[in-house]
N, C-alpha and C positions, 0 to 999 in steps of 0.2 A: 503496500501498500504505500502510496507517498506519504511523506510530508511534509510540513511546512519548513524542519530542516535546506533538507531535499530540494524540494523543490529552492532556499535559497541556495546553496551552492550551485544548483543548475542554473541558476540566471549569474549566478558571479561569472559565469564561462562566457556566461555571450557579451557582444564586443557593448557597447554604448548606446549603441543601432540595431536593434532587427525587429525584426515581423512575426504578429499574437503564430501564425503559421510556421517561423521556424520554433517559437517555443512553441506547439503543440505537438510539436511533427521527434519533439528533444524528450517529451513525455512523453507521449503515447509509448516513446523506443525503450521508453527508461521502465515501465508501465513493462512489458515485451521479454525483456532482458531478467525482472525480476520473478515472473511468472516463468517463464526457465528455469532460473538458477532454483527456484524448488522445486517444480518439476522434474529436474534433478536433483536433484536432494532428496525427492519421496523416490526416488526410484520408477520415475512415473515418466516414459522413456519410451520409442520407438525401438523395437530392436533393428539391426541393422538388410539384417536378411528381409523384412517386412516391409519395410520401407523398400526396400532393388523393384522387388512385386511391383511397389504401388509405382514407380516414378514409370517398369516400365509400362503398366497403363494406360500414363498419360502420351506414350507417340508409339497408339498400335492407330 
């Protein structure tokens, strides 16, 4: 979950001028990374072999 501290830290990384779109994109990216880290820690991942089969379907 995004906290005020995380938001402040991200805003500090931005240049003096930036668009709302840039900020929203960064926040969405952070949320997705955090979700991925949580899934990894909980071993909620897709096996490599299963992923290969799914990718094969995309190209048929």
